[in-house]
N, C-alpha and C positions, 0 to 999 in steps of 0.2 A: 798454585797449580793451574795451568791453563785447561781449556776444555778437552783437548786431546789427551792430556795426562789424566784428567778426571775419568774419562771414558775407559782408558786402558786400566786404570786402578779399579774401576767397576768390574771389568772382565776378570781380573785377578780375585777380587772379593767374591764374585759369583762362584768361581770354581772352588775356592776355599770353603764357601758355605755349602756347596754341593757335597764335597768330601765329608764335611763335618755334620751333614744333615741339619744344618742351621736354618730352620724354616723361617725364623723371624727375619734374618738377614735377607733370605731369598725373597720374602714378601716385600721387604723394604726396597729392594733393588729393581723390582719389576712393576711396571704400571698395571693398574687394574685390568686393562684390556689385553695384557700380554698373551701371546700365543706362541707355543713352540711347534714348529713344523718338522716332524721327524723325517728321516731319510725315506721312510715308507710312504710319506705324504700324510700320515695321520696328524691331525691338528689337535694339540692339547692345550686347553686354556690354563691360565696361571694357577688356579687352585688345584686342578687335577695334576699338573706338573709338580707342584710343591708336595702334594700328597704322595705322589709316586716316589719321590725321593725319600720322604719320611717313612713310608711303609716298605721300602726296599725293592720296589718294582724297578726303580732306577738306582743302582748302586755305583757310586763313583769312589775310586780309591786314590787316584792321583792324577795330576795333569802337568805335563811339561810343555810350556808355551814356546812356540817356535816363531810365530809371526803375528803381528797385529797391525792392520791397516785401518785408519780412521779417516772418514770424509765428513766434514761438517758444513751444513748449509743452514745458517741462522740457528733456529731452535730445534733442528732435526739433524740426525747424524746416522751414519752407517759405520759399523765396525765389522770387519772380517777378521776373525781370529782363527789361527791354526795351532792346534795343540795335540800332543800325543796323550790320549786319555785312557787310563786304565779303568775299566768299568765292566759290570755285569748287568745286563738290562733285560727286562721282560723274561726272566727265568733262564737266560742263557748263561754260559760259563764266562768267567773273567777273561778279558781280552784287552789288548792295547790297540786302540783305534786311532788312526790319523784323522782326527775330527776337525772339520771346518764348520764354524758357526758364523752365519752372517746375520748380524743384529741390526734392527732398526731401533733408534733411540729418539726420545723427545726430552727437551729441557723444560721442566715445569718448576716454577717457584725457585729458580736458580739451581735445580738438581737435575742431573741426567738420569733417565729411567729407561730400561729396556721395554720395548713395546712388541717386538716380534723377533724370533730367532728361527732361522732355517738351517737345519743340520745336513751335512753331506760329508763325504770323505775326500781326501786329497792324496 
């Protein structure tokens, strides 16, 4: 599997782990310095993000992936993924969002890891 295929596979793994509330996998896929930047501008560090999934603050039910664009520059990469995501977040009702996540990744010890994600809609 080449780097682009690995990064796309990570995107799929991440969503599956979010739906399954698989905190071990989420911890493994994200670098220690990972930050999720929500649509509101709120910055959520890795452990707070994973805890919010575990405790149901962020509930993900499914994701239908529509587009993934990957740009690689040596050991750094950007992935822009567009998916229709069924979720209920921060006490809101379940809704299907056209969610765009723009990830920054770094390759460490031969593995790609997410370092940042910025959420928006499309």
